[in-house]
Backbone as a ProteinNet text record, in pm:
[ID]
protein_1_A
[PRIMARY]
MASLKDYEKKRRFAKTPEPGPEKKTTRSGRIFVIQKHRASHLHYDFRLEADGVLKSWAVPKGPALDPKVKRLAMQVEDHPVDYAKFEGVIPEGEYGGGTVMVWDYGTYQPENTADVAAAIRKGELKFSLKGKKLMGSWALVRTRDRQWLLIKHRDHYAAEGLDVTEVAPASILTRRTLAEIAEDEGGDVRKAATGDPKKIPPRTGVKRRKKGQKKKVWTR
[TERTIARY]
7840.7	7938.8	7920.3	7833.1	7817.6	7946.4	8025.4	8137.3	8251.8	8217.7	8316.5	8278.6	8157.9	8099.1	8194.5	8257.3	8312.5	8447.5	8500.4	8601.1	8602.6	8486.1	8442.6	8408.7	8326.8	8334.6	8421.4	8550.3	8667.5	8763.4	8733.2	8832.6	8757	8821.9	8791.7	8878.7	8829.7	8907.4	8932.8	8899.1	8956.7	9087.8	9103.3	9242.5	9338.2	9301.6	9387.9	9405.5	9528.3	9558.8	9504.5	9453.5	9385.7	9285.7	9273.1	9178.4	9052.7	8936.1	8796.2	8743.4	8623.8	8579.9	8485.8	8548.1	8487.4	8534.9	8437.9	8463	8493.7	8566.6	8626.2	8697.7	8735.7	8797.4	8914.5	9040.6	9150.8	9121.8	9206.9	9205.3	9202.6	9295.1	9323.2	9207.5	9165.6	9044.4	9133.7	9263.7	9326	9469.9	9447.1	9589.3	9588.5	9703.3	9730.2	9827.9	9859.6	9935.7	9976.6	10079.9	10137	10171.1	10107.3	10167	10229.5	10350.6	10412.9	10355.2	10300.5	10227.6	10291.4	10355.8	10405.2	10294.4	10199.8	10093.4	10123.8	10044.8	10082.3	10160.8	10162.8	10235.8	10284.1	10404.6	10427.7	10367.7	10316.7	10223.9	10244.9	10201.2	10197.5	10057.9	9997.3	9854.1	9847.5	9771.4	9785	9640.7	9639.6	9528.5	9505.1	9381.3	9335.7	9225.8	9239.3	9140.3	9006	8901.9	8778.9	8654.8	8560	8420.3	8444.1	8556	8563.6	8638.9	8675.2	8731.1	8870.9	8940.3	9053.4	9009.7	8995.4	8992	9116.4	9100.1	9227.3	9231.1	9383.7	9417.3	9539.4	9562	9646.4	9754.6	9851	9976.1	10086.6	10068.2	10152.5	10296.1	10343.3	10496.4	10536.4	10436.7	10462.3	10462	10476.6	10456.8	10581.6	10565.6	10718.6	10699.6	10830	10860.2	10851.5	10860.2	10887.8	10742.4	10712.8	10609.9	10571.2	10664.5	10634.2	10588.4	10608.8	10557.4	10437.6	10328.9	10174.6	10182.1	10161.1	10145.4	10001.6	9981.2	9863.6	9804.6	9703.7	9647.4	9492.8	9482.1	9337.4	9296.5	9168.9	9091.2	9030.1	9040.2	9008	8899.3	8848	8756.6	8796.7	8705.1	8751.3	8801.8	8901.2	8962.8	8935.9	8918.1	8921.9	9028.9	9029.8	9133.4	9221.5	9194	9275.4	9400.5	9344	9451.1	9581.8	9560.9	9692.6	9811.2	9783.9	9896	9922.3	9869.1	9873.2	10017.7	10096	10245.1	10235.2	10269.3	10272.3	10248.4	10198.4	10180.2	10028	9976.9	9829.9	9858.4	9800.3	9850.7	9804.7	9887.7	9883.1	9726	9651.3	9509.8	9410.6	9441.7	9345.2	9370.3	9263	9271.6	9369.9	9465.2	9571.5	9691.8	9701.8	9781.6	9942.5	10015.4	10157.5	10187	10317.7	10342.7	10338.9	10296.9	10246.5	10368.7	10402	10491.8	10412.6	10420.9	10406.4	10505.5	10500.9	10623.3	10621.7	10503	10493.5	10366.6	10372.5	10253.8	10263.6	10152.7	10145.5	10000.8	9990.4	9889.7	9862.9	9752.5	9729.7	9642	9627.7	9530.3	9484	9352.6	9293.6	9304	9336	9365.4	9259.7	9176.2	9060	8921.2	8913.6	8787.7	8771.5	8678.7	8655.1	8597.9	8539.3	8509.1	8548.9	8649.1	8733.1	8660.9	8552.8	8453.5	8405.4	8336.7	8268.9	8376	8485.6	8592.2	8609.1	8633.2	8658.8	8561.6	8445.9	8319.2	8331.7	8384	8363.2	8500.1	8592.9	8712.3	8825.6	8849.2	8965	8993	9110	9138.5	9280.5	9307.7	9440.6	9479.1	9598.1	9604.4	9765.1	9771	9947.7	9947.8	10053.9	10113.3	10224.6	10217	10317.5	10351.1	10437.4	10489.9	10623	10678.4	10798.2	10898.5	10836.2	10898	10849.5	10692.4	10665.9	10591.4	10622.5	10571.6	10534.6	10449.1	10412.4	10278.7	10284.6	10125	10143.3	10017.5	9994.2	9831.6	9817	9666.3	9652	9501.3	9455.3	9339.4	9355.9	9254.7	9217.2	9072.4	9028.8	9024.8	9062.6	9048.6	8945.1	8915.7	8789	8743.3	8627.4	8585.8	8698.4	8744	8848.1	8963.9	8998.7	9140	9163.9	9245.4	9323.8	9462.4	9506.1	9641.7	9699.5	9793.5	9857.1	9985.2	9956.5	10059.2	10114.4	10255.9	10332.3	10339.8	10287.9	10281.7	10430.7	10442.7	10604.2	10599.3	10681	10683.9	10846.5	10866.7	11022.7	11035.8	10962.1	10955.3	10983.3	10937.5	10964.6	11110.3	11110.8	11276	11261.7	11329.4	11337.2	11448.7	11428.1	11525.6	11562.4	11470	11483	11368.7	11426.7	11315.8	11302.5	11218.3	11195.1	11181	11106.6	11096	11220.5	11311.3	11455.8	11546.1	11543.2	11632.5	11578.1	11443.4	11390.3	11312.4	11367.4	11301.2	11223.9	11256.9	11231.5	11093.6	11040.5	10927.7	10982.6	10874.9	10900.2	10839.6	10783.1	10755.1	10864.9	10919.2	11006.9	11162.6	11151.5	11304.4	11323.7	11231.4	11258.9	11217	11303	11255.6	11130.5	11063	10967.1	11020.3	11152.8	11185.2	11198.9	11250.2	11269.3	11130.9	11026.2	10884.8	10850.1	10864.7	10800.6	10898.8	11022.4	11095	11050.2	11027.8	10992.8	10850.7	10748.4	10613.7	10568.1	10670.4	10636	10564.4	10601.5	10573.3	10669.6	10636.4	10741.4	10841.9	10961.5	11082.8	11139.1	11130.1	11175.1	11097.1	10948.5	10842.1	10857.1	10862.1	10884.5	11017.7	11102.2	11252.7	11249.9	11161.3	11154.2	11074.9	11051.4	10992.2	11076.7	11210	11323.1	11400.1	11478.7	11589.5	11700.3	11781.1	11895.9	12001.6	12033.1	12150.8	12095.4	12065.2	12041.7	12124.9	12160.1	12250.4	12197.6	12267.7	12209.4	12166.2	12086.4	12020	12125.4	12123.6	12248.9	12201.3	12220.8	12188.5	12038.5	11934.2	11804.8	11764.8	11702.4	11651.7	11494.2	11429.3	11283.5	11244.1	11122.6	11065.4	10955.2	10972.8	10859.1	10744.3	10659.4	10506.8	10505.1	10452.3	10465.2	10555.3	10675	10771.1	10732.3	10794	10775.2	10831.8	10800.8	10868.2	11013.3	11108.2	11221.9	11245.6	11347.1	11372.7	11462.4	11423.4	11487.1	11593.6	11740.1	11834.8	11914.7	11979.2	12045	12213.4
9522.2	9621.4	9678.1	9634.2	9706.2	9700.9	9581.9	9608.5	9701.5	9752.9	9847.5	9976.9	10006.5	10126	10253	10179.8	10280.2	10329.7	10209.5	10231.4	10351	10349.7	10432.3	10585	10576	10710.9	10802.9	10725.5	10791.6	10851.6	10812.4	10852.7	10919.9	11000.4	11066.1	11017.2	10948.4	10857.4	10948.9	11067.8	11177.8	11228.1	11193.9	11256	11144.6	11039.4	10949.7	10830.6	10762.7	10665.2	10526.7	10525.1	10403.7	10316.6	10193.5	10115.9	10162.4	10141.1	10176	10050.9	10078.8	9970.9	9874.5	9770.4	9674	9531.2	9451.1	9317.8	9225.5	9160	9035.3	8940.8	8818.9	8730.9	8675	8655.1	8592.3	8450.5	8393.5	8259.8	8146.4	8212.3	8121	8145.7	8291.1	8312.3	8350.2	8341.3	8333.4	8417.4	8519.4	8613.9	8687.8	8714.6	8813.2	8915.6	9034.6	9130.3	9224.2	9261.7	9350.7	9482.5	9599.1	9722.7	9814.7	9865.4	9940.6	10076.3	10167.6	10282.6	10388.7	10466.9	10596	10715.8	10733.9	10827.5	10940.8	10962	11071.2	10994	10834.7	10770	10641.8	10587.5	10447.8	10351.7	10259.9	10157.2	10032.1	9918.4	9819.8	9765.3	9760.7	9719.6	9585.9	9480.6	9353.6	9316.8	9235.8	9224.5	9077.8	9029.9	8890.5	8869.5	8819.1	8811.2	8719.4	8781.6	8678.4	8749.8	8673.3	8707.2	8823.1	8837	8931.6	9063.7	9079.3	9203.7	9156.8	9260.5	9231	9268.1	9192.6	9223.8	9284.7	9378.9	9497	9505.1	9514	9557.6	9643.7	9749.1	9855.9	9767.8	9753.1	9712.6	9807.7	9876.6	9996.6	9969.3	9864.5	9841.5	9718.1	9646.7	9548.8	9417	9322.2	9184.4	9139.5	9065.8	9006.7	8837.9	8780.4	8657.3	8572.1	8675.7	8609	8561	8459.5	8422.4	8508.1	8543.6	8602.8	8742.1	8793.3	8929.4	8940.2	8998.7	9021.5	9151.5	9161.7	9307.5	9358.6	9480.1	9536.8	9536.5	9521.2	9513.9	9587.2	9695.2	9760.2	9729.5	9682.1	9651.7	9800.4	9785.2	9911	9851.9	9952.3	9909.2	9802.4	9716.1	9637.8	9725.4	9657.5	9745.3	9627.1	9668.1	9589.9	9496.4	9371	9296.6	9348.1	9456.1	9510.9	9600	9637.2	9707.7	9648.3	9496.4	9431.6	9449	9488.3	9535.1	9685.2	9770.9	9919.3	9949	9994.8	10073.4	10205.9	10303.4	10453.5	10549.8	10655	10783.4	10834.2	10820.4	10879.4	11039.2	11122.9	11271.5	11318.9	11406	11462.6	11537.7	11562	11584.1	11499.6	11376.7	11288.8	11173.5	11080.4	10988.9	10913	10899.9	10800	10881.8	10997.3	11053.5	11027.4	10977.1	10935.7	10837.2	10760.5	10662.6	10495.7	10428.6	10307.8	10211.3	10109.2	9998.8	9854.4	9759	9623.6	9556.4	9565.9	9498.1	9347.9	9268.4	9122.7	9083.6	8969.7	8944.5	8780	8700	8551.6	8511.3	8371.5	8334.1	8282.6	8245.8	8201	8102.7	8005.7	7916.3	7946.1	7927	7922	7774.1	7798.3	7654.2	7595.2	7699.7	7659.2	7646.5	7684.4	7718.1	7721.1	7699.1	7710.3	7836.4	7889.8	8040.5	8143.4	8216.6	8290.1	8444.3	8480.3	8578.5	8556.4	8456.5	8413.7	8407	8358.8	8345.4	8488.4	8566.5	8688.5	8784.3	8754.7	8786	8736.5	8615.4	8550.4	8615.4	8660.6	8719.6	8642.1	8546.1	8448.5	8389.9	8394.9	8342.9	8280.9	8145.5	8092.3	8073	8090	8053.5	8045	8002.8	7975.2	8072.3	8142	8217.6	8170.5	8211	8146.4	8260.8	8368.4	8488.7	8490.1	8598.9	8632	8641.2	8696.1	8749.4	8655.9	8647	8584.1	8442.5	8346.1	8212.7	8141.7	8025.3	7944.5	8004.1	7959	7972.4	8094.4	8172.4	8286.8	8301.5	8385.5	8390.8	8545.4	8574.4	8715.7	8672.1	8744.1	8743.7	8849.8	8884.1	9017.1	9027.1	9142	9159.1	9253.1	9335.9	9422	9485.8	9525.9	9623.2	9593.3	9702.2	9693.1	9643	9622.8	9606.6	9448.4	9397.7	9264.8	9254.7	9134.3	9077.2	9012.7	9033.5	8933.2	8882.1	8754.2	8665	8543.9	8553.7	8441	8308.6	8203.2	8044.8	8007.7	7928.8	7837.7	7742.7	7754.5	7675.9	7703.9	7617.9	7635.5	7771.5	7879.8	7994.6	8115.7	8074.6	8172.9	8193.2	8336.6	8379.4	8467.3	8436.7	8521.9	8630.9	8753.4	8847.9	8907.4	8890.4	8934.6	9013.7	9129.3	9234	9221.1	9149.2	9113.8	9260.2	9375.4	9490.1	9571	9535.1	9606	9527.5	9402.5	9331.3	9287.9	9319.4	9318	9440.4	9549.4	9692	9721.6	9653.9	9699	9633.1	9675.8	9654.1	9495.4	9412.5	9248.1	9282.4	9390.5	9423.7	9477.2	9586.2	9674.4	9702.5	9638.6	9643.8	9786.1	9849.2	10007.5	10027.1	10121.4	10174.5	10280.4	10313.1	10418.1	10526.8	10579.8	10713.5	10699.7	10588.1	10572.4	10570.7	10513.2	10513.4	10658	10717.7	10851.6	10937.9	10942.7	11020.6	10984.8	10845.5	10813.6	10848.8	10859.8	10869	11031.5	11125.5	11242.3	11274.2	11205.5	11203.5	11289.3	11294.7	11375.3	11281.1	11291.5	11178.8	11189	11345.9	11336.2	11272.5	11272.5	11221.9	11072.4	11010.4	10881.1	10813.1	10888.8	10843.5	10816.5	10855.3	10834.1	10690.3	10637.7	10494.9	10382.5	10432.8	10355	10305	10204.6	10168.3	10263.3	10297.8	10395.3	10354.6	10230.4	10172.2	10080.8	10146.5	10069.8	10116.6	10024.4	10085.3	10195	10281	10363.9	10297	10350.7	10283.1	10337.5	10253.1	10265.4	10298.9	10411.1	10454.9	10453.1	10477.3	10484.7	10601.9	10661.7	10813.5	10804	10918.2	10916.1	10896.8	10820.6	10790.9	10906.3	10957.9	11048.7	11001.2	11072.6	11026.4	10996.8	10868.4	10802.7	10707.9	10712.2	10625.9	10505.6	10382.5	10243.5	10241.3	10120.8	10105	10053.1	10048.9	10028.9	9883.9	9810.6	9728.8	9795.7	9773.8	9861.9	9769.4	9846.6	9784.9	9857.7	9769.7	9831.4	9803.9
7298.5	7353.5	7460.5	7541	7683.9	7761	7776	7844.5	7795.6	7687	7645.4	7664.4	7709	7730.2	7791.9	7896.7	7994.3	7907	7843.3	7757.9	7672.9	7593.5	7503.2	7560	7663.6	7723.6	7742.2	7798.7	7848.3	7736.7	7587	7494.7	7390.8	7330.6	7211.6	7086.3	7011.4	6917.2	6802.8	6782.4	6677.8	6730.6	6858.8	6918.1	6955.5	7015.1	7047.2	6957.4	6920.8	6849.9	6864	7000.5	7072	6962.7	6949.1	6890.8	6942.8	6856.3	6893.1	6976.9	7033.6	7125.1	7063.7	6983.8	6892.7	6974.5	7020.6	7049.1	6957.2	6967	6890.6	6983.9	6920.7	6966	6902.3	6953.8	6859.9	6846.8	6758.2	6732.4	6850.8	6931	7067.4	7175.3	7166	7254.4	7396	7401.8	7554	7525.2	7464.8	7492.8	7608.7	7636.4	7734.3	7713.7	7750.9	7746.8	7843.3	7884.8	7971.9	7878.7	7917.7	7868.7	7971.2	7955.1	8051.3	8011.2	8097	8071.9	8155.6	8094.2	8172	8156.1	8244.6	8227.4	8337.7	8424.9	8547.4	8632.9	8630	8715.5	8634.2	8637	8575.4	8645.8	8561.9	8591.7	8480	8524.1	8426.8	8396.7	8273.1	8264.8	8236.9	8282.2	8307	8227.2	8132.5	8048	8004.9	8045.4	7980.5	7878	7773.5	7697.8	7735.5	7745.8	7796.6	7733.5	7657.6	7618.9	7546.2	7435.5	7342.3	7385.3	7513.2	7561.7	7618.7	7658	7760.2	7895	7987.4	8135.4	8192.1	8257.6	8278.5	8410.9	8451.8	8600.3	8555.1	8657.1	8672.6	8792.9	8736.8	8853.6	8869.2	8984.5	9005.2	8999.8	9049.6	9057.1	8946.4	8860.4	8782.4	8859	8769	8822.8	8878.7	8980.8	9053.7	9032	9030.1	9011.5	9126.5	9235.9	9389.1	9413	9470.2	9500.5	9653.3	9721.1	9853.3	9816.6	9713.3	9671.8	9608.8	9675.9	9624.2	9565.6	9463.9	9406.6	9387.1	9431.8	9411	9266.1	9233.8	9085.1	9101.6	9051	9056.9	8938	8933.2	8821.4	8768.3	8628.3	8523.3	8422	8345.9	8253.2	8149.4	8083.5	7984.9	7867.9	7788.2	7684.2	7565.7	7447.2	7317.8	7293.6	7231.2	7222	7127.6	7020.9	6957.8	6996.2	7138.8	7230.6	7280.7	7237.1	7290.2	7208.4	7092.8	7012.3	7017.4	7070.2	7081.3	7153.2	7073.5	7144.7	7079.3	7156.5	7093.7	7225.2	7179.7	7280.4	7235.7	7379.6	7403.9	7414.2	7345.8	7349.2	7502.6	7530.5	7685.1	7681.1	7795.3	7785.2	7772.1	7699.2	7660.4	7789.2	7805.8	7921.4	7928	8015.5	8018.7	7921.1	7906.3	7825.7	7862.1	7768.3	7808.9	7718.1	7732	7652	7695.8	7590	7633.5	7545.2	7609.6	7563.6	7561	7463.8	7471.1	7558	7688	7757.6	7751.7	7757.7	7733.9	7652.3	7591.4	7526.1	7502.5	7486.2	7467	7509.3	7543.9	7564.3	7713.9	7750.7	7884.6	7905.7	8008.3	8022.3	8145.8	8169.3	8301	8400.3	8503.9	8577.3	8669.2	8701.8	8793.7	8750.1	8629	8572	8412.3	8358.4	8196	8154.7	8259.9	8266.1	8337.6	8261.6	8312.3	8364.9	8287.8	8325.9	8443.9	8460.7	8579.8	8710.1	8697.4	8787.2	8842.8	8754.6	8789.8	8872.2	8828.9	8895.8	9041.1	9066.7	9177.1	9284.1	9196.3	9271.6	9281.2	9216.8	9233	9082.1	9017.4	8874.7	8894.9	8884	8847.8	8729.3	8675.9	8526.4	8505.9	8395	8356.1	8231.1	8226.2	8109.2	8035.6	7921.5	7827.5	7748.5	7783.5	7736.4	7703.7	7654.6	7626.1	7759.6	7859.1	7968.9	8093.3	8111	8206.3	8176.9	8261.5	8223	8351.1	8344.6	8466.7	8519.4	8636.5	8722.6	8809.3	8798.7	8858.4	8903.1	8995.4	9044.1	9061	9016.6	9059.1	9179.7	9306	9407.5	9424.6	9440.5	9497.9	9616	9670.2	9825.5	9854.5	9791	9797.5	9676.6	9651	9524.3	9415.6	9376.7	9240.9	9269.9	9416.3	9439.1	9444.6	9382.8	9364.8	9380.1	9423.3	9438.4	9312.4	9261.3	9151.9	9202.3	9205.3	9279.6	9189.7	9187.5	9125.7	9222.5	9151.8	9232.7	9222.4	9318.5	9321.4	9190	9105.4	9037.2	8949	8856.4	8791.3	8733.7	8718.1	8666.6	8766.1	8886.7	9012.4	9043.3	9072.1	9123.6	9201.7	9329.8	9444.9	9395.7	9434.6	9445.7	9307	9209.5	9085.5	9024.1	8975.4	8933.4	8786.1	8736.8	8600.3	8513.5	8576.8	8502	8499.1	8584	8569	8456.3	8441.3	8377.4	8227.4	8219.8	8091.7	8067.9	8039.2	8044.3	7901.2	7800.2	7665.3	7610.8	7500	7418.8	7363.6	7375.9	7324.4	7165.6	7117.9	6979.2	6910.4	6969.7	6883.9	6947.4	7075.1	7154.2	7199	7198	7230.8	7379.1	7420.7	7571.4	7583.5	7679.7	7687	7632.3	7650.9	7599.5	7458	7395.5	7252.9	7197.1	7230.9	7191.7	7197	7304.9	7286.9	7190.5	7186.3	7062.9	6933.5	6915.8	6784	6753.1	6844.3	6809.2	6852.8	6879.7	6926.3	7056.9	7161.5	7285.1	7376.5	7500.3	7594.7	7650.9	7596.5	7613.7	7776	7801.8	7926.8	8070.9	8011.2	8118.7	8107.5	7968.2	7969	7993.2	8009.1	8035.5	8205	8258.6	8425	8453.6	8331.4	8341.3	8326.6	8274.2	8227.1	8315.2	8328.6	8416.4	8399.4	8528.6	8484.1	8397.8	8387	8330.8	8207.6	8087.6	7983.6	7867.9	7786.2	7670.1	7578.6	7515.3	7433.2	7288.1	7241.5	7090.8	6991.8	6875.7	6815.1	6661.6	6621.7	6489.5	6424.1	6522.8	6501.1	6536.1	6421.1	6415.6	6434.3	6464.7	6472	6339.8	6329.9	6214.9	6162.1	6056.4	6011.1	5977.2	5954.7	5932.6	5780.5	5752.4	5651.6	5590.7	5686.9	5652.2	5720	5647.2	5707.7	5814.5	5916.5	6023.7	5998.7	6094.9	6060.5	6176.1	6150.1	6249.5	6355.7	6472.9	6580.6	6646.2	6652.6	6728.3	6823.9	6890.2	7012.8	6982.4
[MASK]
++++++++++++++++++++++++++++++++++++++++++++++++++++++++++++++++++++++++++++++++++++++++++++++++++++++++++++++++++++++++++++++++++++++++++++++++++++++++++++++++++++++++++++++++++++++++++++++++++++++++++++++++++++++++++++

């Protein structure tokens, strides 16, 4: 569990609903997830499964489909694989306090190595994504220390002038916006709403779920 020590040190699991620091491997061993996270600032957490954990980067502006746009990605502590399905509210005052959305999820395949962790240590990883929103070939390239760049390669899935975070703002698990997740889970709705696009349709007939109630199908 050595690679999850930093994750464990930063969290009080009696206070936060985040999963504990357990190493495990999925059936494919190659899942990826992007979580939209409105903490002190809005950012997108990009995570790739490798060696029983999720290797993680914070991408302030989110992924770009334009190959000419290189997004800053700051490497952060490894997260447990179970974190890939975490969507909800981290209480204020806890590390990363705010609203979390599963923005995209799927599998990936490394393109330049069979050893993902080794490629990350060397500072360059090329990979192909198969998600709900992101597809095709990408690269992570370290520029210095924890600072990396997330780059879309030119292929069938590249798109210039299109902001995928604006055109596809909602959760792939529940179709909720950040504000709706905050409303349903007891978070700060006004703070979460600053991470949502300005023009999105209002939710239709869905009320906040009380504790103990089963989750409903979210509709718009």
